[in-house]
C-alpha positions as CSV (number, residue, x, y, z in Angstrom):
1,M,-119.7,-73.2,298.4
2,L,-119.2,-70.7,295.7
3,Q,-121.6,-67.8,295.4
4,M,-123.4,-67.9,292.0
5,T,-124.1,-64.6,290.2
6,L,-127.2,-64.9,288.0
7,P,-127.0,-63.3,284.6
8,R,-128.7,-60.0,284.2
9,T,-132.1,-60.2,282.6
10,A,-133.1,-58.0,279.7
11,P,-134.1,-54.4,280.6
12,V,-137.6,-54.3,282.1
13,P,-140.0,-52.1,280.1
14,A,-141.6,-49.1,281.6
15,P,-144.7,-50.1,283.7
16,R,-148.0,-49.5,281.9
17,G,-150.5,-51.2,284.2
18,R,-154.1,-50.0,284.2
19,I,-156.6,-49.7,287.1
20,G,-159.3,-52.3,286.4
21,S,-156.9,-54.7,284.8
22,G,-155.5,-56.5,287.8
23,F,-155.7,-53.4,290.0
24,S,-159.0,-52.9,291.8
25,P,-160.6,-49.4,291.8
26,D,-160.1,-48.5,295.4
27,P,-158.7,-45.0,295.7
28,R,-157.0,-45.5,299.0
29,R,-155.1,-48.4,297.5
30,Y,-153.0,-46.0,295.4
31,H,-150.2,-43.5,296.0
32,L,-148.7,-41.0,293.5
33,H,-145.0,-40.0,293.4
34,L,-144.6,-36.5,292.0
35,S,-142.0,-33.8,291.4
36,A,-142.2,-30.1,292.2
37,G,-142.1,-28.0,289.1
38,C,-142.9,-30.9,286.8
39,P,-145.7,-30.1,284.3
40,R,-146.8,-33.7,284.2
41,S,-147.0,-33.8,288.0
42,L,-149.0,-30.6,287.9
43,R,-151.5,-32.1,285.5
44,V,-152.0,-35.1,287.9
45,T,-152.5,-32.9,291.0
46,T,-154.9,-30.7,289.3
47,V,-156.9,-33.7,288.0
48,L,-157.0,-35.1,291.6
49,R,-158.6,-31.8,292.8
50,L,-161.0,-31.7,289.8
51,L,-162.2,-35.3,290.6
52,G,-162.4,-34.8,294.3
53,L,-159.7,-37.4,294.9
54,A,-157.1,-35.2,296.7
55,D,-158.1,-36.6,300.1
56,S,-158.3,-40.2,299.0
57,V,-155.2,-40.8,296.8
58,G,-151.9,-40.2,298.7
59,T,-149.1,-38.2,297.1
60,T,-145.4,-37.7,297.8
61,V,-143.4,-34.9,296.2
62,L,-139.8,-36.1,295.7
63,G,-137.4,-34.2,297.9
64,D,-135.4,-36.0,300.6
65,P,-133.4,-39.2,300.1
66,A,-136.2,-41.3,301.7
67,S,-138.7,-40.2,299.1
68,H,-136.3,-41.2,296.3
69,A,-135.6,-44.5,298.0
70,A,-139.3,-45.3,298.3
71,L,-139.8,-44.6,294.6
72,R,-136.8,-46.8,293.6
73,A,-138.2,-49.6,295.7
74,A,-141.6,-49.3,294.0
75,Y,-139.9,-49.5,290.6
76,E,-137.8,-52.5,291.6
77,A,-141.0,-54.2,292.9
78,A,-142.6,-53.6,289.4
79,G,-139.8,-55.5,287.7
80,H,-136.7,-57.3,288.8
81,H,-133.5,-55.6,287.6
82,Y,-135.5,-52.6,286.6
83,D,-132.9,-50.2,285.1
84,G,-135.0,-47.6,283.5
85,T,-135.6,-44.0,284.5
86,L,-137.4,-43.5,287.8
87,A,-139.9,-41.3,286.0
88,V,-142.7,-39.3,287.7
89,P,-145.6,-39.1,288.0
90,A,-145.6,-42.7,289.1
91,L,-148.9,-44.3,290.2
92,C,-148.1,-46.9,292.8
93,D,-150.1,-49.7,294.3
94,T,-149.7,-49.7,298.1
95,W,-150.9,-53.3,298.5
96,S,-148.0,-54.8,296.4
97,G,-145.6,-51.8,296.8
98,R,-145.1,-51.7,293.0
99,V,-145.4,-49.0,290.3
100,V,-148.6,-49.5,288.3
101,S,-147.8,-46.9,285.6
102,N,-145.7,-43.9,284.9
103,H,-147.5,-43.0,281.7
104,T,-149.3,-39.7,282.4
105,P,-152.2,-40.0,280.0
106,D,-153.1,-43.5,281.3
107,I,-152.8,-42.2,284.9
108,L,-155.2,-39.3,284.2
109,D,-157.7,-41.6,282.5
110,D,-157.5,-44.1,285.3
111,L,-158.0,-41.5,288.0
112,A,-161.1,-40.2,286.2
113,V,-162.7,-43.4,285.0
114,G,-161.3,-46.1,287.3
115,L,-161.2,-44.3,290.6
116,A,-163.6,-41.4,290.4
117,G,-166.1,-43.1,288.1
118,R,-166.4,-39.9,286.1
119,P,-165.9,-40.8,282.4
120,D,-167.7,-37.6,281.6
121,L,-164.7,-35.7,282.9
122,A,-162.2,-37.6,280.7
123,P,-163.8,-38.0,277.3
124,P,-161.4,-38.3,274.4
125,A,-160.6,-35.0,272.7
126,P,-162.2,-34.7,269.2
127,A,-159.9,-35.7,266.3
128,A,-159.6,-32.1,265.3
129,L,-158.5,-30.9,268.8
130,A,-156.3,-33.8,270.0
131,P,-153.2,-32.9,267.9
132,A,-153.5,-29.3,269.0
133,V,-153.5,-30.3,272.7
134,R,-150.4,-32.4,272.0
135,A,-148.6,-29.6,270.2
136,L,-149.3,-27.2,273.1
137,L,-148.1,-29.7,275.7
138,D,-144.9,-30.4,273.7
139,D,-142.2,-27.7,274.3
140,A,-140.3,-29.1,271.3
141,A,-143.1,-28.6,268.8
142,P,-142.4,-26.0,266.2
143,R,-143.7,-22.6,267.0
144,A,-145.8,-22.5,263.8
145,E,-147.5,-25.7,265.0
146,R,-148.2,-24.3,268.4
147,S,-149.5,-21.1,266.9
148,A,-151.9,-23.0,264.7
149,A,-153.0,-25.0,267.7
150,L,-153.7,-21.9,269.7
151,A,-155.7,-20.4,266.7
152,L,-157.9,-23.6,266.7
153,L,-158.4,-23.4,270.4
154,E,-159.4,-19.7,270.1
155,H,-162.1,-20.7,267.5
156,R,-163.5,-23.4,269.8
157,L,-163.5,-21.3,272.9
158,A,-165.4,-18.6,271.1
159,R,-168.4,-21.0,271.1
160,S,-168.1,-22.9,274.4
161,P,-166.8,-22.1,277.9
162,Y,-164.4,-25.1,278.1
163,A,-162.5,-27.1,275.5
164,L,-165.1,-29.9,275.2
165,G,-168.2,-28.1,276.2
166,D,-169.9,-26.8,279.4
167,L,-167.8,-28.6,282.0
168,P,-164.1,-28.6,282.7
169,T,-162.5,-31.9,281.8
170,V,-159.0,-33.5,281.8
171,T,-158.4,-31.9,278.5
172,D,-158.8,-28.5,280.2
173,V,-156.2,-29.5,282.8
174,D,-153.8,-30.4,280.0
175,L,-154.5,-27.0,278.3
176,W,-154.2,-25.1,281.6
177,V,-150.7,-26.5,282.2
178,A,-149.7,-26.1,278.6
179,L,-150.8,-22.5,278.4
180,R,-149.9,-21.3,281.9
181,H,-146.8,-23.2,282.8
182,R,-144.5,-23.2,279.8
183,P,-141.0,-21.6,279.5
184,E,-142.1,-19.5,276.5
185,P,-145.5,-17.9,276.7
186,L,-147.7,-17.9,273.6
187,A,-149.8,-14.9,272.5
188,A,-153.4,-15.8,273.4
189,G,-156.5,-14.2,271.8
190,P,-159.5,-12.9,273.8
191,A,-161.4,-16.2,273.9
192,V,-158.3,-18.0,275.3
193,R,-157.6,-15.2,277.8
194,S,-161.2,-15.4,279.1
195,Y,-160.9,-19.2,279.2
196,L,-157.8,-19.0,281.4
197,G,-159.6,-16.6,283.7
198,R,-162.5,-19.1,284.1
199,L,-160.0,-21.9,284.9
200,R,-158.1,-19.7,287.4
201,A,-161.4,-19.0,289.2
202,H,-162.2,-22.7,289.5
203,P,-161.1,-24.3,292.8
204,A,-159.4,-27.2,291.1
205,F,-157.2,-24.9,289.1
206,R,-156.8,-22.1,291.5
207,T,-154.0,-23.7,293.5
208,G,-152.2,-24.9,290.4
209,E,-150.7,-21.5,289.6
């Protein structure tokens, strides 16, 4: 009997599942694949600490061949013939062995709201601030755009201890990584420097240096 080769299907899109939409909010059900030195991975690990989920959600930092093989298996379980990039961070469901999502903003929101039940720690950034956060996170953004974003942040932080008020939130995690872990440092004003000092003293951020 001749062996039949099935035609290749169309490329499978990047996984964009959400906790609460087919994935139950049980922290021990999930595992995160991360990469050392990756700013997106650092955002995820800092949020885990901020939310108190570091002991509940498992993590693997890619390194040896076994960790890469496990990540590939999770992507292939998410979609037959998956031929996209094995991007990290990748949130995986240990019950099905598949990648739920590799979209960092969705992962951060699901950790805060879906798993920790802390929507107060993941409120949307105000319309005036959201573009500034994106510009500071984007290494490819024009320097003038990043400088304007930093000036806006300086103005906000002169009136409140954290980006969105009296408590550190996911937005502060994004800003921490954007300001402290970038290839080209930006000149920060006094309010931003004081802000970075407050974050550095916080347990969730202290180990994210």
